[in-house]
Gaussian input, Z-matrix of N, CA and C with variables (Angstrom, degrees):
# hf/3-21g

backbone

0 1
 N
 C     1     B1
 C     2     B2     1     A1
 N     3     B3     2     A2     1     D1
 C     4     B4     3     A3     2     D2
 C     5     B5     4     A4     3     D3
 N     6     B6     5     A5     4     D4
 C     7     B7     6     A6     5     D5
 C     8     B8     7     A7     6     D6
 N     9     B9     8     A8     7     D7
 C    10    B10     9     A9     8     D8
 C    11    B11    10    A10     9     D9
 N    12    B12    11    A11    10    D10
 C    13    B13    12    A12    11    D11
 C    14    B14    13    A13    12    D12
 N    15    B15    14    A14    13    D13
 C    16    B16    15    A15    14    D14
 C    17    B17    16    A16    15    D15
 N    18    B18    17    A17    16    D16
 C    19    B19    18    A18    17    D17
 C    20    B20    19    A19    18    D18
 N    21    B21    20    A20    19    D19
 C    22    B22    21    A21    20    D20
 C    23    B23    22    A22    21    D21
 N    24    B24    23    A23    22    D22
 C    25    B25    24    A24    23    D23
 C    26    B26    25    A25    24    D24
 N    27    B27    26    A26    25    D25
 C    28    B28    27    A27    26    D26
 C    29    B29    28    A28    27    D27
 N    30    B30    29    A29    28    D28
 C    31    B31    30    A30    29    D29
 C    32    B32    31    A31    30    D30
 N    33    B33    32    A32    31    D31
 C    34    B34    33    A33    32    D32
 C    35    B35    34    A34    33    D33
 N    36    B36    35    A35    34    D34
 C    37    B37    36    A36    35    D35
 C    38    B38    37    A37    36    D36
 N    39    B39    38    A38    37    D37
 C    40    B40    39    A39    38    D38
 C    41    B41    40    A40    39    D39
 N    42    B42    41    A41    40    D40
 C    43    B43    42    A42    41    D41
 C    44    B44    43    A43    42    D42
 N    45    B45    44    A44    43    D43
 C    46    B46    45    A45    44    D44
 C    47    B47    46    A46    45    D45
 N    48    B48    47    A47    46    D46
 C    49    B49    48    A48    47    D47
 C    50    B50    49    A49    48    D48
 N    51    B51    50    A50    49    D49
 C    52    B52    51    A51    50    D50
 C    53    B53    52    A52    51    D51
 N    54    B54    53    A53    52    D52
 C    55    B55    54    A54    53    D53
 C    56    B56    55    A55    54    D54
 N    57    B57    56    A56    55    D55
 C    58    B58    57    A57    56    D56
 C    59    B59    58    A58    57    D57
 N    60    B60    59    A59    58    D58
 C    61    B61    60    A60    59    D59
 C    62    B62    61    A61    60    D60
 N    63    B63    62    A62    61    D61
 C    64    B64    63    A63    62    D62
 C    65    B65    64    A64    63    D63
 N    66    B66    65    A65    64    D64
 C    67    B67    66    A66    65    D65
 C    68    B68    67    A67    66    D66
 N    69    B69    68    A68    67    D67
 C    70    B70    69    A69    68    D68
 C    71    B71    70    A70    69    D69
 N    72    B72    71    A71    70    D70
 C    73    B73    72    A72    71    D71
 C    74    B74    73    A73    72    D72
 N    75    B75    74    A74    73    D73
 C    76    B76    75    A75    74    D74
 C    77    B77    76    A76    75    D75
 N    78    B78    77    A77    76    D76
 C    79    B79    78    A78    77    D77
 C    80    B80    79    A79    78    D78
 N    81    B81    80    A80    79    D79
 C    82    B82    81    A81    80    D80
 C    83    B83    82    A82    81    D81
 N    84    B84    83    A83    82    D82
 C    85    B85    84    A84    83    D83
 C    86    B86    85    A85    84    D84
 N    87    B87    86    A86    85    D85
 C    88    B88    87    A87    86    D86
 C    89    B89    88    A88    87    D87
 N    90    B90    89    A89    88    D88
 C    91    B91    90    A90    89    D89
 C    92    B92    91    A91    90    D90
 N    93    B93    92    A92    91    D91
 C    94    B94    93    A93    92    D92
 C    95    B95    94    A94    93    D93
 N    96    B96    95    A95    94    D94
 C    97    B97    96    A96    95    D95
 C    98    B98    97    A97    96    D96
 N    99    B99    98    A98    97    D97
 C   100   B100    99    A99    98    D98
 C   101   B101   100   A100    99    D99
 N   102   B102   101   A101   100   D100
 C   103   B103   102   A102   101   D101
 C   104   B104   103   A103   102   D102
 N   105   B105   104   A104   103   D103
 C   106   B106   105   A105   104   D104
 C   107   B107   106   A106   105   D105
 N   108   B108   107   A107   106   D106
 C   109   B109   108   A108   107   D107
 C   110   B110   109   A109   108   D108
 N   111   B111   110   A110   109   D109
 C   112   B112   111   A111   110   D110
 C   113   B113   112   A112   111   D111
 N   114   B114   113   A113   112   D112
 C   115   B115   114   A114   113   D113
 C   116   B116   115   A115   114   D114
 N   117   B117   116   A116   115   D115
 C   118   B118   117   A117   116   D116
 C   119   B119   118   A118   117   D117
 N   120   B120   119   A119   118   D118
 C   121   B121   120   A120   119   D119
 C   122   B122   121   A121   120   D120
 N   123   B123   122   A122   121   D121
 C   124   B124   123   A123   122   D122
 C   125   B125   124   A124   123   D123
 N   126   B126   125   A125   124   D124
 C   127   B127   126   A126   125   D125
 C   128   B128   127   A127   126   D126
 N   129   B129   128   A128   127   D127
 C   130   B130   129   A129   128   D128
 C   131   B131   130   A130   129   D129
 N   132   B132   131   A131   130   D130
 C   133   B133   132   A132   131   D131
 C   134   B134   133   A133   132   D132
 N   135   B135   134   A134   133   D133
 C   136   B136   135   A135   134   D134
 C   137   B137   136   A136   135   D135
 N   138   B138   137   A137   136   D136
 C   139   B139   138   A138   137   D137
 C   140   B140   139   A139   138   D138
 N   141   B141   140   A140   139   D139
 C   142   B142   141   A141   140   D140
 C   143   B143   142   A142   141   D141
 N   144   B144   143   A143   142   D142
 C   145   B145   144   A144   143   D143
 C   146   B146   145   A145   144   D144
 N   147   B147   146   A146   145   D145
 C   148   B148   147   A147   146   D146
 C   149   B149   148   A148   147   D147
 N   150   B150   149   A149   148   D148
 C   151   B151   150   A150   149   D149
 C   152   B152   151   A151   150   D150
 N   153   B153   152   A152   151   D151
 C   154   B154   153   A153   152   D152
 C   155   B155   154   A154   153   D153
 N   156   B156   155   A155   154   D154
 C   157   B157   156   A156   155   D155
 C   158   B158   157   A157   156   D156
 N   159   B159   158   A158   157   D157
 C   160   B160   159   A159   158   D158
 C   161   B161   160   A160   159   D159
 N   162   B162   161   A161   160   D160
 C   163   B163   162   A162   161   D161
 C   164   B164   163   A163   162   D162
 N   165   B165   164   A164   163   D163
 C   166   B166   165   A165   164   D164
 C   167   B167   166   A166   165   D165
 N   168   B168   167   A167   166   D166
 C   169   B169   168   A168   167   D167
 C   170   B170   169   A169   168   D168
 N   171   B171   170   A170   169   D169
 C   172   B172   171   A171   170   D170
 C   173   B173   172   A172   171   D171
 N   174   B174   173   A173   172   D172
 C   175   B175   174   A174   173   D173
 C   176   B176   175   A175   174   D174
 N   177   B177   176   A176   175   D175
 C   178   B178   177   A177   176   D176
 C   179   B179   178   A178   177   D177
 N   180   B180   179   A179   178   D178
 C   181   B181   180   A180   179   D179
 C   182   B182   181   A181   180   D180
 N   183   B183   182   A182   181   D181
 C   184   B184   183   A183   182   D182
 C   185   B185   184   A184   183   D183
 N   186   B186   185   A185   184   D184
 C   187   B187   186   A186   185   D185
 C   188   B188   187   A187   186   D186
 N   189   B189   188   A188   187   D187
 C   190   B190   189   A189   188   D188
 C   191   B191   190   A190   189   D189
 N   192   B192   191   A191   190   D190
 C   193   B193   192   A192   191   D191
 C   194   B194   193   A193   192   D192
 N   195   B195   194   A194   193   D193
 C   196   B196   195   A195   194   D194
 C   197   B197   196   A196   195   D195
 N   198   B198   197   A197   196   D196
 C   199   B199   198   A198   197   D197
 C   200   B200   199   A199   198   D198
 N   201   B201   200   A200   199   D199
 C   202   B202   201   A201   200   D200
 C   203   B203   202   A202   201   D201
 N   204   B204   203   A203   202   D202
 C   205   B205   204   A204   203   D203
 C   206   B206   205   A205   204   D204
 N   207   B207   206   A206   205   D205
 C   208   B208   207   A207   206   D206
 C   209   B209   208   A208   207   D207
 N   210   B210   209   A209   208   D208
 C   211   B211   210   A210   209   D209
 C   212   B212   211   A211   210   D210
 N   213   B213   212   A212   211   D211
 C   214   B214   213   A213   212   D212
 C   215   B215   214   A214   213   D213
 N   216   B216   215   A215   214   D214
 C   217   B217   216   A216   215   D215
 C   218   B218   217   A217   216   D216
 N   219   B219   218   A218   217   D217
 C   220   B220   219   A219   218   D218
 C   221   B221   220   A220   219   D219
 N   222   B222   221   A221   220   D220
 C   223   B223   222   A222   221   D221
 C   224   B224   223   A223   222   D222
 N   225   B225   224   A224   223   D223
 C   226   B226   225   A225   224   D224
 C   227   B227   226   A226   225   D225

   B1=1.4519
   B2=1.5319
   B3=1.2878
   B4=1.4711
   B5=1.5085
   B6=1.3146
   B7=1.4563
   B8=1.5339
   B9=1.3601
   B10=1.4405
   B11=1.5338
   B12=1.3371
   B13=1.4696
   B14=1.5544
   B15=1.3346
   B16=1.4722
   B17=1.5266
   B18=1.3442
   B19=1.4612
   B20=1.5203
   B21=1.3269
   B22=1.4650
   B23=1.5125
   B24=1.3272
   B25=1.4514
   B26=1.5216
   B27=1.3304
   B28=1.4640
   B29=1.5257
   B30=1.3145
   B31=1.4829
   B32=1.5030
   B33=1.3249
   B34=1.4598
   B35=1.4944
   B36=1.3149
   B37=1.4717
   B38=1.5383
   B39=1.2757
   B40=1.4546
   B41=1.5269
   B42=1.3352
   B43=1.4754
   B44=1.5157
   B45=1.3063
   B46=1.4710
   B47=1.5191
   B48=1.3464
   B49=1.4544
   B50=1.5103
   B51=1.3281
   B52=1.4676
   B53=1.5326
   B54=1.3079
   B55=1.4660
   B56=1.5318
   B57=1.3202
   B58=1.4713
   B59=1.5384
   B60=1.3130
   B61=1.4563
   B62=1.5328
   B63=1.3347
   B64=1.4770
   B65=1.5151
   B66=1.3460
   B67=1.4365
   B68=1.5300
   B69=1.2983
   B70=1.4531
   B71=1.5269
   B72=1.3575
   B73=1.4621
   B74=1.5516
   B75=1.3104
   B76=1.4692
   B77=1.5207
   B78=1.3063
   B79=1.4349
   B80=1.5247
   B81=1.3051
   B82=1.4755
   B83=1.5240
   B84=1.3222
   B85=1.4554
   B86=1.5161
   B87=1.3439
   B88=1.4550
   B89=1.5297
   B90=1.3242
   B91=1.4768
   B92=1.5098
   B93=1.3474
   B94=1.4712
   B95=1.5390
   B96=1.3001
   B97=1.4316
   B98=1.5380
   B99=1.3179
   B100=1.4898
   B101=1.5025
   B102=1.2751
   B103=1.4714
   B104=1.5022
   B105=1.2847
   B106=1.4557
   B107=1.5430
   B108=1.2902
   B109=1.4633
   B110=1.5332
   B111=1.3267
   B112=1.4670
   B113=1.5315
   B114=1.3021
   B115=1.4914
   B116=1.5042
   B117=1.2852
   B118=1.4660
   B119=1.5372
   B120=1.3319
   B121=1.4531
   B122=1.5052
   B123=1.3253
   B124=1.4696
   B125=1.5224
   B126=1.3182
   B127=1.4667
   B128=1.5103
   B129=1.3192
   B130=1.4597
   B131=1.5336
   B132=1.3282
   B133=1.4539
   B134=1.5100
   B135=1.3192
   B136=1.4608
   B137=1.5328
   B138=1.3186
   B139=1.4678
   B140=1.5383
   B141=1.3255
   B142=1.4465
   B143=1.5271
   B144=1.3254
   B145=1.4774
   B146=1.5132
   B147=1.3243
   B148=1.4467
   B149=1.5056
   B150=1.3243
   B151=1.4570
   B152=1.5138
   B153=1.3078
   B154=1.4965
   B155=1.4739
   B156=1.3138
   B157=1.4770
   B158=1.5180
   B159=1.3117
   B160=1.4824
   B161=1.5242
   B162=1.3288
   B163=1.4525
   B164=1.5055
   B165=1.3244
   B166=1.4658
   B167=1.5088
   B168=1.2934
   B169=1.4582
   B170=1.5117
   B171=1.3268
   B172=1.4473
   B173=1.5193
   B174=1.3365
   B175=1.4529
   B176=1.5346
   B177=1.3153
   B178=1.4880
   B179=1.5417
   B180=1.3167
   B181=1.4388
   B182=1.5312
   B183=1.3198
   B184=1.4718
   B185=1.5406
   B186=1.3154
   B187=1.4758
   B188=1.5255
   B189=1.3204
   B190=1.4793
   B191=1.4972
   B192=1.3458
   B193=1.4285
   B194=1.5258
   B195=1.3339
   B196=1.4929
   B197=1.5092
   B198=1.3580
   B199=1.4626
   B200=1.5221
   B201=1.3421
   B202=1.4664
   B203=1.5286
   B204=1.3190
   B205=1.4741
   B206=1.5436
   B207=1.2951
   B208=1.4848
   B209=1.5311
   B210=1.3403
   B211=1.4765
   B212=1.5141
   B213=1.3417
   B214=1.4471
   B215=1.5235
   B216=1.3156
   B217=1.4510
   B218=1.5251
   B219=1.3294
   B220=1.4494
   B221=1.5432
   B222=1.3236
   B223=1.4704
   B224=1.5022
   B225=1.3475
   B226=1.4631
   B227=1.4886
   A1=109.60
   A2=115.75
   A3=120.95
   A4=110.50
   A5=114.18
   A6=118.80
   A7=108.63
   A8=115.60
   A9=120.20
   A10=113.86
   A11=116.61
   A12=119.67
   A13=111.95
   A14=116.69
   A15=117.97
   A16=113.37
   A17=116.00
   A18=121.30
   A19=107.12
   A20=116.67
   A21=121.22
   A22=111.57
   A23=118.63
   A24=122.25
   A25=112.28
   A26=117.30
   A27=119.55
   A28=111.32
   A29=117.40
   A30=124.94
   A31=113.72
   A32=117.41
   A33=122.36
   A34=111.09
   A35=118.44
   A36=120.92
   A37=112.45
   A38=115.91
   A39=123.25
   A40=110.66
   A41=116.54
   A42=121.99
   A43=108.06
   A44=117.36
   A45=122.25
   A46=105.82
   A47=115.39
   A48=121.62
   A49=111.10
   A50=115.83
   A51=122.85
   A52=110.76
   A53=114.54
   A54=123.22
   A55=106.49
   A56=116.80
   A57=118.73
   A58=112.14
   A59=117.52
   A60=121.05
   A61=114.84
   A62=118.34
   A63=119.65
   A64=111.34
   A65=113.86
   A66=121.20
   A67=110.52
   A68=116.65
   A69=123.84
   A70=108.02
   A71=114.86
   A72=120.09
   A73=107.06
   A74=117.48
   A75=122.65
   A76=111.73
   A77=119.75
   A78=123.57
   A79=115.03
   A80=116.42
   A81=121.93
   A82=108.48
   A83=116.50
   A84=121.78
   A85=107.37
   A86=116.55
   A87=120.80
   A88=106.75
   A89=115.21
   A90=120.04
   A91=109.03
   A92=114.70
   A93=119.47
   A94=106.49
   A95=116.77
   A96=122.35
   A97=110.13
   A98=117.20
   A99=118.93
   A100=112.30
   A101=115.22
   A102=122.53
   A103=106.87
   A104=118.01
   A105=119.96
   A106=111.62
   A107=115.45
   A108=121.59
   A109=109.29
   A110=115.51
   A111=121.42
   A112=115.51
   A113=116.76
   A114=119.16
   A115=109.88
   A116=117.04
   A117=122.76
   A118=109.53
   A119=114.34
   A120=121.88
   A121=106.73
   A122=117.47
   A123=123.18
   A124=109.76
   A125=117.49
   A126=123.21
   A127=109.94
   A128=116.31
   A129=122.52
   A130=108.26
   A131=118.02
   A132=121.58
   A133=111.12
   A134=116.66
   A135=122.37
   A136=107.10
   A137=115.87
   A138=122.48
   A139=112.65
   A140=116.52
   A141=120.90
   A142=114.70
   A143=117.35
   A144=121.73
   A145=109.85
   A146=117.84
   A147=123.01
   A148=109.80
   A149=116.87
   A150=123.34
   A151=111.44
   A152=117.81
   A153=121.06
   A154=113.75
   A155=113.72
   A156=122.74
   A157=107.19
   A158=116.94
   A159=123.38
   A160=107.73
   A161=115.20
   A162=120.88
   A163=112.66
   A164=117.98
   A165=123.15
   A166=108.94
   A167=117.00
   A168=120.49
   A169=112.43
   A170=117.37
   A171=120.15
   A172=112.64
   A173=117.51
   A174=120.39
   A175=111.81
   A176=116.76
   A177=120.36
   A178=108.51
   A179=117.99
   A180=121.14
   A181=111.09
   A182=118.32
   A183=121.63
   A184=109.81
   A185=117.58
   A186=120.22
   A187=111.39
   A188=115.49
   A189=120.97
   A190=110.85
   A191=117.75
   A192=121.31
   A193=112.29
   A194=116.52
   A195=121.02
   A196=111.83
   A197=115.46
   A198=120.21
   A199=110.85
   A200=115.58
   A201=119.99
   A202=112.01
   A203=116.07
   A204=120.28
   A205=114.81
   A206=115.99
   A207=119.24
   A208=113.08
   A209=115.80
   A210=120.88
   A211=112.28
   A212=116.02
   A213=119.28
   A214=109.10
   A215=115.75
   A216=121.27
   A217=112.42
   A218=117.02
   A219=122.04
   A220=108.29
   A221=115.66
   A222=120.50
   A223=109.38
   A224=117.91
   A225=121.47
   A226=110.32
   D1=123.60
   D2=179.17
   D3=-79.91
   D4=144.10
   D5=177.13
   D6=-66.62
   D7=132.51
   D8=177.38
   D9=77.76
   D10=15.75
   D11=-175.30
   D12=-77.57
   D13=-13.93
   D14=-178.26
   D15=87.88
   D16=-0.15
   D17=177.31
   D18=-117.45
   D19=136.63
   D20=179.53
   D21=-91.86
   D22=179.11
   D23=-178.42
   D24=-60.39
   D25=-29.07
   D26=179.73
   D27=-86.36
   D28=13.95
   D29=177.99
   D30=60.00
   D31=25.69
   D32=172.61
   D33=-104.59
   D34=153.50
   D35=179.47
   D36=-58.92
   D37=144.45
   D38=-179.05
   D39=-83.17
   D40=144.04
   D41=177.41
   D42=-102.77
   D43=127.61
   D44=174.06
   D45=-105.16
   D46=115.00
   D47=-174.61
   D48=-81.70
   D49=126.83
   D50=175.89
   D51=-82.10
   D52=-43.07
   D53=174.02
   D54=-153.92
   D55=-169.26
   D56=-175.11
   D57=-77.44
   D58=-5.00
   D59=-179.60
   D60=-112.22
   D61=-9.91
   D62=-176.68
   D63=-151.55
   D64=143.95
   D65=176.49
   D66=-139.30
   D67=164.09
   D68=179.13
   D69=-114.91
   D70=133.56
   D71=-179.35
   D72=-141.06
   D73=105.34
   D74=178.35
   D75=54.79
   D76=39.61
   D77=179.18
   D78=85.91
   D79=-6.58
   D80=175.65
   D81=-93.48
   D82=149.38
   D83=175.07
   D84=-100.73
   D85=129.45
   D86=172.81
   D87=-108.66
   D88=116.13
   D89=177.68
   D90=-102.80
   D91=136.18
   D92=174.24
   D93=-87.96
   D94=116.73
   D95=-177.52
   D96=-88.05
   D97=137.83
   D98=-179.58
   D99=-70.06
   D100=144.17
   D101=176.13
   D102=-158.19
   D103=-160.98
   D104=178.08
   D105=-70.94
   D106=165.06
   D107=-179.05
   D108=-56.16
   D109=130.25
   D110=176.50
   D111=79.97
   D112=1.36
   D113=-179.14
   D114=-123.40
   D115=76.73
   D116=-179.90
   D117=-81.37
   D118=150.26
   D119=172.32
   D120=-126.74
   D121=146.58
   D122=-177.00
   D123=-119.99
   D124=117.16
   D125=178.01
   D126=-96.04
   D127=130.74
   D128=-178.17
   D129=-101.98
   D130=125.25
   D131=-178.07
   D132=-137.43
   D133=153.46
   D134=173.60
   D135=-155.89
   D136=129.62
   D137=178.64
   D138=50.32
   D139=38.98
   D140=177.45
   D141=82.56
   D142=-5.10
   D143=178.26
   D144=-96.45
   D145=136.94
   D146=176.48
   D147=-93.11
   D148=135.34
   D149=177.81
   D150=-108.78
   D151=17.43
   D152=176.07
   D153=110.38
   D154=177.43
   D155=-179.29
   D156=-125.43
   D157=130.30
   D158=176.19
   D159=-113.74
   D160=155.66
   D161=-177.12
   D162=-99.20
   D163=3.77
   D164=174.81
   D165=-143.12
   D166=144.28
   D167=178.06
   D168=-60.85
   D169=-39.81
   D170=177.90
   D171=-62.52
   D172=-34.58
   D173=175.83
   D174=-69.20
   D175=-37.28
   D176=176.20
   D177=-63.03
   D178=-42.87
   D179=179.55
   D180=-65.43
   D181=-37.71
   D182=176.86
   D183=-66.60
   D184=-37.88
   D185=177.90
   D186=-62.31
   D187=-44.13
   D188=177.80
   D189=-63.40
   D190=-41.81
   D191=177.28
   D192=-61.15
   D193=-42.32
   D194=177.07
   D195=-61.52
   D196=-44.09
   D197=-179.66
   D198=-60.24
   D199=-45.89
   D200=-176.78
   D201=-68.94
   D202=-47.82
   D203=-173.32
   D204=-79.10
   D205=-29.29
   D206=-177.50
   D207=-108.91
   D208=-3.47
   D209=-175.72
   D210=52.21
   D211=34.13
   D212=175.67
   D213=-154.92
   D214=166.93
   D215=-176.10
   D216=-95.49
   D217=-36.39
   D218=-174.37
   D219=-105.33
   D220=136.44
   D221=176.18
   D222=-83.29
   D223=128.57
   D224=178.76
   D225=-107.78

């Protein structure tokens, strides 16, 4: 793994956090949605389109990876 390659050790895209509520991952925006303490939700967006909500950051990163590598949202 090259330093600064944008891929982490788990081979998922890296998130660069803009602030505590939003990050950028491969051109997608990941927003942390408010909820109760300890129950974060992550909304995936790009160009005003929503690609769903995941309940873990790693799941949001996996969703982005699937969209990029398979050019689709659902695994068949």
